[in-house]
N, C-alpha and C positions, 0 to 999 in steps of 0.2 A: 211325147205320145203318152208317158204315164202321168204328168201333169193335166194334160187332158182331162186323162180318164180318172184321176184321183178329183178333180174337182166339179165332173158329172156325178162321181159317185156321191161324195159330201153334200152335192147339193140336194140330189135326192133325198138323201138319207135326213138332212135337216128339213126339207118340206113333206116329210111324210113323220114328223116329230120321233124320228128313231134316235137321234142324237139328244139327249137330257142337259139341261143347264150345269148339271152337276160332273158332265163327261171333260175332261181336259184335255187328254192326249189325242193328237192328230185336229185339232181342231186350231181355227185363227184366234191369236192373241189368247191361246191358252196353253201350258204346258203344265210337266210334271211338277216344278216349282208352283205356279199356280194352284194346282192341286193340293202340293203339301202345305202352302199356307193355309187355303180353305179347311182344308181338315185339321191345321193347328189349330183356328181361329175356333172352328167346333168344340174341337176337345177341350179348350181353356174353357171356354163359353159354361161345358157340363161342368168340368170342373170346380170354376167359381162360383155355380151353382149346388153344389155339393151333390151332382151327380157323377154316377160312374162312367168310365170312359175306356172303352177296348178299342183294341186294333188288330186287326188282322193283315198283315202285309203276303202277297201270293205274287210269285215271278213266273210272268207270263211269257219273256224275251223269247224262250223259242215255240210259243205255243201255234204259229202260224206256220212253221216249217213240220209241223206233224199234220195238218189241215191236207186231205187229198184235193186235188185241185177239181175232179170231180163234184166232190162231195162242197166246197166251197161255191161252185158254179151253180150246182141247184138252189143252195139255200138262197143266194144271191136273186135267182128265176122267181122265185115263193116271194121271196121280199117285193117283188115287183120292177127291179131293174129292167131294161129293155133288153130283147135279145143281143145287139150289138155290144153292149157292154159287158155278158154273161158268155160269150162264144169263147171256146178253150183253144 
């Protein structure tokens, strides 16, 4: 059931252009590794051109543990997810 919901949510987000090409995690054929490679390529290109390159790392590993279910479901409903996907 979780896999079915995941696929439905991802399809909705992709069709609604909510996931950009630069998004790597939780998307097919992309991962944290591909994100690191893309970042490294962009940073080295900037340095090679004599531009400054800054990086900020954020750790969101527990971020979803902090969101209450009612708030999450409300936001998903506002984004256009069908009612059956946002019932708590």
